[in-house]
Structure formats: structure tokens, C-alpha cells
C-alpha positions in Angstrom: 0.0 0.0 0.0 1.1 3.6 -0.5 0.3 5.3 2.8 2.8 7.4 4.8 5.5 4.8 4.3 5.6 5.3 0.6 5.3 9.1 1.1 8.3 8.9 3.5 10.4 7.2 0.9 9.4 9.9 -1.6 10.3 12.7 0.9 13.6 11.2 1.8 15.4 14.5 1.6 17.2 16.9 3.9 16.4 20.6 4.4 18.7 21.2 1.4 16.7 18.9 -0.8 19.5 16.4 -1.0 18.5 12.7 -1.0 19.5 10.7 2.1 21.2 7.3 1.6 18.9 4.4 2.2 20.7 3.1 5.3 18.6 0.0 5.7 15.7 -1.4 3.7 12.3 -0.8 5.4 13.4 2.5 7.0 13.2 6.0 5.7 13.7 9.4 7.5 12.8 13.0 6.7 14.7 16.0 8.1 12.3 18.9 8.6 12.7 22.5 9.8 12.9 21.4 13.5 11.8 17.8 13.5 13.1 14.3 12.5 10.4 12.0 11.1 11.1 8.3 10.7 9.0 5.7 8.9 9.4 2.0 9.5 7.7 -0.5 7.2 6.3 -3.3 9.4 5.7 -5.3 6.2 9.4 -5.6 5.9 9.9 -6.2 9.7 6.8 -8.4 10.1 8.7 -10.8 12.2 9.5 -8.2 14.9 7.4 -6.6 17.6 6.3 -3.1 16.6 6.2 -1.9 20.2 9.9 -2.7 20.7 11.2 0.0 18.2 12.7 3.2 19.7 14.1 6.4 18.3 16.8 7.1 20.9 14.8 7.0 24.1 11.4 7.7 22.5 8.6 5.2 21.5 6.7 5.4 18.1 4.5 8.5 17.6 2.0 6.5 15.6 1.3 2.9 14.6 -1.0 2.1 11.7 -1.5 -1.1 9.7 1.9 -2.0 8.2 3.7 1.1 9.4 5.4 2.8 12.3 6.2 6.5 12.4 8.3 8.6 14.8 8.1 12.4 14.8 10.2 14.3 17.4 12.3 17.5 17.7 15.8 17.3 16.4 17.2 17.4 19.9 14.6 15.2 21.5 15.0 11.5 22.5 18.6 11.9 23.6 19.7 13.0 20.1 23.2 14.1 19.4 24.3 17.5 17.9 27.6 18.5 16.3 28.5 22.0 15.1 31.5 22.6 12.7 32.5 25.7 10.8 30.5 24.4 7.8 27.5 22.4 9.0 25.3 21.4 11.9 24.6 17.7 12.3 21.8 16.2 14.3 21.7 12.4 14.8 19.8 9.7 16.6 19.5 5.9 16.5 16.6 3.8 15.5 16.8 0.7 17.7 15.0 -2.5 18.3 15.1 -3.2 22.0 12.9 -6.3 22.5 13.9 -8.9 25.1 13.6 -12.3 23.4 12.1 -15.3 25.2 14.5 -17.7 26.9 16.3 -19.9 24.4 15.1 -17.7 21.5 17.4 -15.5 19.4 15.8 -12.4 18.0 17.0 -9.8 15.6 18.6 -6.7 17.0 19.8 -3.6 15.2 20.9 0.0 15.9 20.7 2.3 12.8 22.1 5.8 12.9 20.0 8.5 11.2 21.5 11.9 10.4 20.2 15.4 9.4 22.9 17.7 8.1 22.4 21.4 7.6 24.8 24.1 6.3 25.6 26.5 9.2 23.7 29.4 7.6 20.5 27.2 7.2 20.7 25.3 10.5 17.3 25.2 12.2 16.8 26.1 15.9 14.8 23.3 17.5 11.3 24.3 18.5 11.8 22.8 22.0 14.5 25.4 22.8 13.6 28.4 20.7 14.0 31.7 22.7 12.8 35.1 21.7 15.3 36.1 19.1 15.8 38.3 16.1 15.9 42.0 15.3 13.6 44.7 13.9 14.5 48.3 13.3 12.9 50.5 15.9 12.6 50.8 19.6 10.1 49.1 21.9 9.0 45.7 23.2 7.2 42.9 21.5 4.6 40.9 23.4 3.4 37.6 21.9 0.2 35.8 22.9 -1.9 32.9 21.8 -5.5 32.5 23.0 -8.4 30.1 22.5 -11.3 32.2 21.3 -15.1 31.9 21.6 -17.1 30.6 18.6 -17.8 34.2 17.3 -14.1 35.2 18.0 -15.3 38.2 20.1 -13.4 37.2 23.3 -11.1 34.7 24.9 -12.9 31.5 25.6 -13.6 31.1 29.4 -13.1 27.3 29.3 -11.0 24.9 27.3 -13.3 21.8 27.3 -14.2 20.5 23.8 -16.0 17.6 22.3 -14.1 15.4 19.9 -14.2 16.9 16.4 -15.3 20.4 17.6 -13.5 23.5 16.3 -10.8 25.0 18.4 -10.4 28.6 17.5 -6.8 29.8 18.0 -5.6 33.4 17.7 -1.9 34.3 17.7 -0.9 37.9 18.0 1.9 40.3 18.7 1.7 43.7 20.4 4.5 46.3 19.8 5.2 49.3 21.9 6.3 51.5 19.0 6.5 49.4 15.9 3.5 49.7 13.6 2.2 47.3 10.9 4.1 44.2 11.8 3.1 40.9 10.1 2.7 37.8 12.2 3.2 34.3 10.9 3.0 30.9 12.5 5.9 28.8 11.3 5.2 25.6 13.3 2.7 24.2 15.7 2.7 20.8 17.5 0.3 19.3 20.0 1.5 17.3 23.0 -0.1 15.6 26.0 2.4 17.3 28.3 3.1 20.9 29.3 6.8 20.4 28.2 7.4 19.7 24.5 10.8 18.3 25.2 9.4 15.7 27.7 6.4 14.6 25.7 6.3 10.9 24.7 4.3 11.7 21.6 3.4 14.8 19.5 1.1 15.7 16.7 2.1 18.2 14.0 -0.5 20.9 13.1 1.6 23.4 11.2 5.1 22.9 9.8 7.3 23.9 6.8 7.0 27.6 7.6 3.3 28.1 7.8 1.8 25.0 6.1 -1.3 23.9 8.0 -0.9 20.2 7.4 -3.7 19.2 9.8 -6.1 20.5 7.1 -5.3 17.5 4.9 -7.3 15.2 7.1 -9.5 17.6 9.2 -11.3 20.9 8.8 -8.4 22.9 10.0 -7.6 26.2 8.2 -6.4 29.8 8.5 -9.1 32.5 8.6 -9.0 36.0 7.1 -6.9 38.4 9.1 -8.5 41.2 11.2 -5.1 42.8 11.6 -1.7 42.0 10.2 -0.4 41.5 13.7 -3.0 38.7 14.3 -3.4 35.3 12.8 -6.4 33.1 13.3 -6.7 29.4 12.6 -9.1 26.6 13.4 -8.1 23.1 14.5 -10.3 20.1 15.0 -10.3 18.8 18.5 -8.7 15.4 18.7 -7.3 12.8 21.2 -4.0 11.0 21.4 -4.6 7.3 20.9 -3.9 5.2 23.9 -3.8 8.3 26.1 -7.4 8.7 27.1 -8.2 11.5 29.4 -4.9 13.4 28.9 -4.7 17.1 28.4 -3.5 18.7 25.1 -1.0 21.5 24.9 -0.3 23.4 21.6 3.2 24.8 21.1 3.8 27.2 18.2 6.8 29.0 16.8 5.8 32.4 15.5 7.7 35.0 13.4 7.2 38.7 13.1 8.4 40.5 10.0 8.4 44.1 8.7 5.8 44.6 5.9 8.3 46.4 3.8 10.4 43.2 3.3 9.9 41.2 0.2 7.5 38.2 0.6 9.0 34.7 0.3 8.2 31.1 1.0 9.4 31.3 4.7 6.8 33.9 5.6 3.4 32.6 4.7 0.1 31.0 5.9 -1.1 28.2 3.7 -4.3 26.2 4.1 -5.1 23.0 2.2 -8.3 22.9 0.2 -9.6 19.4 0.2 -11.9 19.9 -2.7 -9.3 21.1 -5.1 -6.5 19.3 -3.3 -4.3 22.4 -3.5 -2.7 24.7 -1.1 -4.0 28.3 -0.8 -2.1 31.3 0.4 -4.1 33.3 3.0 -2.9 36.8 2.3 -2.7 36.6 -1.5 -4.7 33.7 -3.0 -3.5 34.6 -6.5 0.1 33.9 -5.3 -0.7 30.5 -3.9 2.2 29.1 -5.8 4.3 30.2 -2.8 2.5 27.3 -1.0 3.6 24.7 -3.5 6.6 23.9 -1.4 4.3 22.6 1.4 4.4 19.2 -0.3 8.2 19.2 -0.2 10.6 21.5 1.8 10.2 25.3 1.9 13.5 27.2 1.7 15.0 30.3 0.3 17.1 30.0 -2.9 19.0 33.2 -2.2 19.9 33.5 1.4 21.1 37.1 1.0 17.4 38.1 0.5 16.2 36.5 3.7 15.5 38.6 6.8 14.5 36.4 9.7 12.6 38.9 11.8 11.8 38.2 15.4 10.9 34.6 16.4 9.3 33.4 19.6 7.7 30.3 21.1 4.2 30.5 22.4 1.9 27.9 24.0 -1.7 27.4 24.9 -3.3 24.8 27.1 -4.3 22.6 28.7 -7.2 21.7 26.4 -9.5 18.9 27.4 -11.3 16.8 24.8 -14.2 14.5 25.5 
């Protein structure tokens, strides 16, 4: 079957778009902006126990028929990191850690997976992202993210939702002196724990610099702006499998940029239209070609044109889903 396993093989690229070597049949990995995603074909490893696979110290993020997947931050799960004058390397090990029954010999392996980035393109992992960056002008930036009421008129007084209901999220920035700042949400992941770094599992809502990937399977989408400094989006309430009754926290990495800068693929808000099966750019639908990279890896071709702006990590939760 095609599924995510075949997709993982198709997307076996680094952030530079270079193909990774196929280290072992049945395993593929994908290096994202701040995450490592690993796919394991259980059709190939049908003789092994799926629950015994580990990425470093972390268990699988998901287990569907014929496939395991892991999705964690580049520095999660006891990953390694090496910085040289030319590149930044993150690595971890996909392991099989089952204890065989007495008198039975079982396959064991330990496969190293690497993500290599040139120094000037190295991502800063979402789990450790501080407030950083620079904008011309004096003053202070205050970032917030709120769960809003159904009519978006105020912050929602409670965070209890039924499964499948719409969770209205609003990210915003307030500047003391700066006017007309544009806010973008680069990445969002949901976890059952308050700490992203300590979470045993996570679910990606937005990645690839503003691609709302949750909209491929649910009714999640960006909504028209009320201000350039605000960004609203809707996410369908869900539960983590095998974690009944746990809270949900949503962690987002946001970017603020000056509106005078040239637009590019790293500053965007893209929703997936399930009817047309195409990505649509929120702020300029006629330029939706800027969202085409949501199916691959979004990056700048000419780094000299890139101005990073100010980046911060914001979080909302706990959300309870029944």
C-alpha cells in the first residue's frame, strides 16, 4: 500500500533537498525544519514486535497497519548534535530493544540517522527556541496565543471541547512603538504534556514555515486576518490514541516581520483545500504558488534576500477533549 511509508520514501530529503542514503531497507527518514520524522515498514519487519522499536529514548509516535512512524524534535529523545565551521549535524539511533524469550534468538539492530544542515541554514529546534531576532525601531514585542469563543469576540472562558469540535486559535503580537508588523505561525505541534521536550508523543498541526498540514485530514484552516499582527486558525479537537483523558497543549513557533520586506516562502500562511487538493495562500490567494513547497521543503534559494525577523515560542493549554 502507498500510505505514509511510501510518502516517507518519496520525501527522503534533507532541508537542502538532498537525498538521504537508504541506510537499511524498510526504514526512511525525513529532516524537517525542526523535527526528525522516521517511517518503519512493518511489512518488511513483520517478524518483529512493533512496540519494541525506539528512536533514541522515544517510542513510536503512531502505529498504523503496516507502518510505524516517529516524529520528534531534532534534539529530543537523547539525540546528538555536532557543530562545525561548515555544518550542523543532528543524529539519533533507530533501535530494536525487545527482550527475546529464553532460548530464542531475536534480531537486534541499531541504525544511525542523520540530518545535516549548512551552518547558515541550520534550524533552531522548537523545543528550545527563545525570543530572538531584530527589527529596526525601539520598543518591546509581546506575543500571545488564545483560545477564542465561537464568534471570535473574546477569549474562551473554558477549554473543554467535544471530539471533532472546532478549536479557534488566535496568535498575536503587540508592539510598543512598531506599527504594521506581520505575524506568521511557522510551526505548531500538540503534545499531552506541558513540556514539549518531555512529551512521549506529539502531533504536527503546522510545519514547513506556515503549512497547516492538519487541514489535509481535518477541517483545520487559516481564517482571514482582522489585523496584520494577528493570525487566526481553526483546529479540529482530537485525542491522542492510547492516552485517554490526557490534556492537550499546543506549542507554536511564530515569526514577526516588517511589511516592507519582500515576501518569500518562509513567511506565509497556507491552508489545504480538500476539494481542489491544492494549497491556498491566505494573504494573497493569486500567489498561492508560494505554498507549492508545502508538499516538499520550503526554503530560500538566495539566502542574502532572507530577513529572519523576530521569532518566539508561544503555547496554549491545557485543552480537554471528551
